[in-house]
ROTIKOL-458338 format. One record per residue (C-alpha): x, y, z; residue number from 1. Coordinates in nm, 2 decimals. Layout:
atom px: X | py: Y | pz: Z | i: NUM;
...
END
This chain:
atom px: -1.70 | py: 13.77 | pz: 13.86 | i: 1;
atom px: -1.65 | py: 13.85 | pz: 13.49 | i: 2;
atom px: -1.90 | py: 14.08 | pz: 13.33 | i: 3;
atom px: -1.93 | py: 14.13 | pz: 12.96 | i: 4;
atom px: -1.99 | py: 14.48 | pz: 12.86 | i: 5;
atom px: -2.21 | py: 14.49 | pz: 12.55 | i: 6;
atom px: -2.25 | py: 14.82 | pz: 12.39 | i: 7;
atom px: -2.53 | py: 14.92 | pz: 12.16 | i: 8;
atom px: -2.32 | py: 14.86 | pz: 11.85 | i: 9;
atom px: -2.22 | py: 14.50 | pz: 11.92 | i: 10;
atom px: -2.59 | py: 14.42 | pz: 12.01 | i: 11;
atom px: -2.70 | py: 14.53 | pz: 11.66 | i: 12;
atom px: -2.42 | py: 14.33 | pz: 11.51 | i: 13;
atom px: -2.55 | py: 14.01 | pz: 11.69 | i: 14;
atom px: -2.90 | py: 14.08 | pz: 11.57 | i: 15;
atom px: -2.80 | py: 14.12 | pz: 11.21 | i: 16;
atom px: -2.58 | py: 13.80 | pz: 11.23 | i: 17;
atom px: -2.87 | py: 13.61 | pz: 11.38 | i: 18;
atom px: -3.11 | py: 13.73 | pz: 11.12 | i: 19;
atom px: -2.87 | py: 13.63 | pz: 10.84 | i: 20;
atom px: -2.82 | py: 13.28 | pz: 10.99 | i: 21;
atom px: -3.20 | py: 13.23 | pz: 11.02 | i: 22;
atom px: -3.26 | py: 13.34 | pz: 10.66 | i: 23;
atom px: -2.97 | py: 13.12 | pz: 10.54 | i: 24;
atom px: -3.10 | py: 12.82 | pz: 10.73 | i: 25;
atom px: -3.46 | py: 12.87 | pz: 10.59 | i: 26;
atom px: -3.34 | py: 12.90 | pz: 10.23 | i: 27;
atom px: -3.12 | py: 12.59 | pz: 10.26 | i: 28;
atom px: -3.41 | py: 12.40 | pz: 10.42 | i: 29;
atom px: -3.64 | py: 12.49 | pz: 10.13 | i: 30;
atom px: -3.38 | py: 12.40 | pz: 9.87 | i: 31;
atom px: -3.32 | py: 12.06 | pz: 10.02 | i: 32;
atom px: -3.68 | py: 11.98 | pz: 10.07 | i: 33;
atom px: -3.84 | py: 11.73 | pz: 9.83 | i: 34;
atom px: -4.19 | py: 11.79 | pz: 9.96 | i: 35;
atom px: -4.28 | py: 12.01 | pz: 9.66 | i: 36;
atom px: -4.16 | py: 11.75 | pz: 9.40 | i: 37;
atom px: -4.37 | py: 11.45 | pz: 9.30 | i: 38;
atom px: -4.08 | py: 11.24 | pz: 9.16 | i: 39;
atom px: -4.17 | py: 10.88 | pz: 9.12 | i: 40;
atom px: -3.93 | py: 10.58 | pz: 9.09 | i: 41;
atom px: -4.02 | py: 10.56 | pz: 8.72 | i: 42;
atom px: -3.92 | py: 10.92 | pz: 8.66 | i: 43;
atom px: -3.58 | py: 10.88 | pz: 8.83 | i: 44;
atom px: -3.53 | py: 10.54 | pz: 8.65 | i: 45;
atom px: -3.61 | py: 10.70 | pz: 8.32 | i: 46;
atom px: -3.37 | py: 10.98 | pz: 8.37 | i: 47;
atom px: -3.10 | py: 10.73 | pz: 8.48 | i: 48;
atom px: -3.18 | py: 10.51 | pz: 8.19 | i: 49;
atom px: -3.15 | py: 10.79 | pz: 7.94 | i: 50;
atom px: -2.81 | py: 10.90 | pz: 8.08 | i: 51;
atom px: -2.68 | py: 10.54 | pz: 8.09 | i: 52;
atom px: -2.80 | py: 10.48 | pz: 7.73 | i: 53;
atom px: -2.63 | py: 10.79 | pz: 7.61 | i: 54;
atom px: -2.30 | py: 10.70 | pz: 7.79 | i: 55;
atom px: -2.30 | py: 10.35 | pz: 7.63 | i: 56;
atom px: -2.43 | py: 10.43 | pz: 7.28 | i: 57;
atom px: -2.42 | py: 10.80 | pz: 7.23 | i: 58;
atom px: -2.74 | py: 10.93 | pz: 7.07 | i: 59;
atom px: -2.79 | py: 10.63 | pz: 6.83 | i: 60;
atom px: -3.00 | py: 10.40 | pz: 7.04 | i: 61;
atom px: -3.35 | py: 10.26 | pz: 7.05 | i: 62;
atom px: -3.56 | py: 10.19 | pz: 7.37 | i: 63;
atom px: -3.83 | py: 9.92 | pz: 7.38 | i: 64;
atom px: -4.03 | py: 9.86 | pz: 7.70 | i: 65;
atom px: -4.20 | py: 9.53 | pz: 7.78 | i: 66;
atom px: -4.58 | py: 9.54 | pz: 7.83 | i: 67;
atom px: -4.58 | py: 9.60 | pz: 8.21 | i: 68;
atom px: -4.30 | py: 9.86 | pz: 8.16 | i: 69;
atom px: -4.08 | py: 9.72 | pz: 8.43 | i: 70;
atom px: -3.80 | py: 9.61 | pz: 8.20 | i: 71;
atom px: -3.66 | py: 9.78 | pz: 7.89 | i: 72;
atom px: -3.41 | py: 9.68 | pz: 7.63 | i: 73;
atom px: -3.18 | py: 9.95 | pz: 7.48 | i: 74;
atom px: -3.01 | py: 9.86 | pz: 7.15 | i: 75;
atom px: -2.77 | py: 10.01 | pz: 6.90 | i: 76;
atom px: -2.68 | py: 9.90 | pz: 6.55 | i: 77;
atom px: -2.31 | py: 9.87 | pz: 6.52 | i: 78;
atom px: -2.18 | py: 9.94 | pz: 6.17 | i: 79;
atom px: -1.89 | py: 9.70 | pz: 6.12 | i: 80;
atom px: -1.89 | py: 9.63 | pz: 5.75 | i: 81;
atom px: -1.94 | py: 9.81 | pz: 5.42 | i: 82;
atom px: -2.21 | py: 9.56 | pz: 5.34 | i: 83;
atom px: -2.56 | py: 9.57 | pz: 5.50 | i: 84;
atom px: -2.46 | py: 9.33 | pz: 5.78 | i: 85;
atom px: -2.47 | py: 9.50 | pz: 6.12 | i: 86;
atom px: -2.42 | py: 9.38 | pz: 6.47 | i: 87;
atom px: -2.67 | py: 9.48 | pz: 6.75 | i: 88;
atom px: -2.54 | py: 9.58 | pz: 7.09 | i: 89;
atom px: -2.80 | py: 9.58 | pz: 7.36 | i: 90;
atom px: -2.87 | py: 9.57 | pz: 7.73 | i: 91;
atom px: -3.18 | py: 9.50 | pz: 7.94 | i: 92;
atom px: -3.25 | py: 9.74 | pz: 8.22 | i: 93;
atom px: -3.47 | py: 9.66 | pz: 8.52 | i: 94;
atom px: -3.66 | py: 9.97 | pz: 8.62 | i: 95;
atom px: -3.72 | py: 9.88 | pz: 8.99 | i: 96;
atom px: -3.36 | py: 9.81 | pz: 9.07 | i: 97;
atom px: -3.21 | py: 10.07 | pz: 8.83 | i: 98;
atom px: -2.97 | py: 9.79 | pz: 8.71 | i: 99;
atom px: -2.86 | py: 9.63 | pz: 8.38 | i: 100;
atom px: -2.96 | py: 9.26 | pz: 8.41 | i: 101;
atom px: -2.85 | py: 9.14 | pz: 8.07 | i: 102;
atom px: -2.59 | py: 9.28 | pz: 7.82 | i: 103;
atom px: -2.47 | py: 9.13 | pz: 7.50 | i: 104;
atom px: -2.40 | py: 9.18 | pz: 7.13 | i: 105;
atom px: -2.58 | py: 8.99 | pz: 6.85 | i: 106;
atom px: -2.38 | py: 8.92 | pz: 6.53 | i: 107;
atom px: -2.60 | py: 9.04 | pz: 6.25 | i: 108;
atom px: -2.90 | py: 9.02 | pz: 6.48 | i: 109;
atom px: -3.23 | py: 9.14 | pz: 6.59 | i: 110;
atom px: -3.42 | py: 9.15 | pz: 6.92 | i: 111;
atom px: -3.78 | py: 9.19 | pz: 7.02 | i: 112;
atom px: -4.02 | py: 9.12 | pz: 7.31 | i: 113;
atom px: -4.23 | py: 8.80 | pz: 7.26 | i: 114;
atom px: -4.37 | py: 8.79 | pz: 7.62 | i: 115;
atom px: -4.36 | py: 9.02 | pz: 7.92 | i: 116;
atom px: -4.02 | py: 8.89 | pz: 8.04 | i: 117;
atom px: -3.90 | py: 8.70 | pz: 7.73 | i: 118;
atom px: -3.70 | py: 8.84 | pz: 7.44 | i: 119;
atom px: -3.64 | py: 8.66 | pz: 7.11 | i: 120;
atom px: -3.29 | py: 8.71 | pz: 6.98 | i: 121;
atom px: -3.21 | py: 8.62 | pz: 6.62 | i: 122;
atom px: -2.84 | py: 8.60 | pz: 6.52 | i: 123;
atom px: -2.67 | py: 8.53 | pz: 6.19 | i: 124;
atom px: -2.29 | py: 8.53 | pz: 6.15 | i: 125;
atom px: -2.11 | py: 8.78 | pz: 5.93 | i: 126;
atom px: -2.08 | py: 8.52 | pz: 5.65 | i: 127;
atom px: -2.36 | py: 8.50 | pz: 5.40 | i: 128;
atom px: -2.39 | py: 8.12 | pz: 5.44 | i: 129;
atom px: -2.41 | py: 8.14 | pz: 5.82 | i: 130;
atom px: -2.72 | py: 7.97 | pz: 5.97 | i: 131;
atom px: -2.96 | py: 8.18 | pz: 6.17 | i: 132;
atom px: -2.95 | py: 8.11 | pz: 6.54 | i: 133;
atom px: -3.26 | py: 8.18 | pz: 6.75 | i: 134;
atom px: -3.29 | py: 8.19 | pz: 7.12 | i: 135;
atom px: -3.50 | py: 8.33 | pz: 7.40 | i: 136;
atom px: -3.36 | py: 8.54 | pz: 7.68 | i: 137;
atom px: -3.55 | py: 8.54 | pz: 8.01 | i: 138;
atom px: -3.48 | py: 8.89 | pz: 8.15 | i: 139;
atom px: -3.56 | py: 8.79 | pz: 8.51 | i: 140;
atom px: -3.30 | py: 8.52 | pz: 8.52 | i: 141;
atom px: -3.07 | py: 8.60 | pz: 8.23 | i: 142;
atom px: -3.11 | py: 8.25 | pz: 8.10 | i: 143;
atom px: -3.08 | py: 8.19 | pz: 7.73 | i: 144;
atom px: -3.28 | py: 7.90 | pz: 7.57 | i: 145;
atom px: -3.17 | py: 7.80 | pz: 7.21 | i: 146;
atom px: -3.47 | py: 7.74 | pz: 6.99 | i: 147;
atom px: -3.48 | py: 7.47 | pz: 6.72 | i: 148;
END
């Protein structure tokens, strides 16, 4: 029969080690717990959207939400000429899925919400005599409908 001889000193060492492990476990549990945070899906999406917008366009972008605030388009004017003709790069972001659902560039264009899930895109070529092209973009399907 093997007997362990534990002296007073090693017993104190085990008590200290156990106490340290308990404190460490408690601190790690508290740090990893989200129970004290009231983070909503919208908050995390907004943070992600801000970071994504900055990565794509630097700090020169505009954000426009639709009325229900479940989709947003982010745009940036791209200076390409010495004249006042500028392209518009944009993407449409779905808040619920945290995904880009449409991404494009309009040649000398503009973009605005006309309905909850419908954007109006106006585009004119770089040439002064270019005709304006207008179309709707359904953000749920990504479909583009050219307007007369």
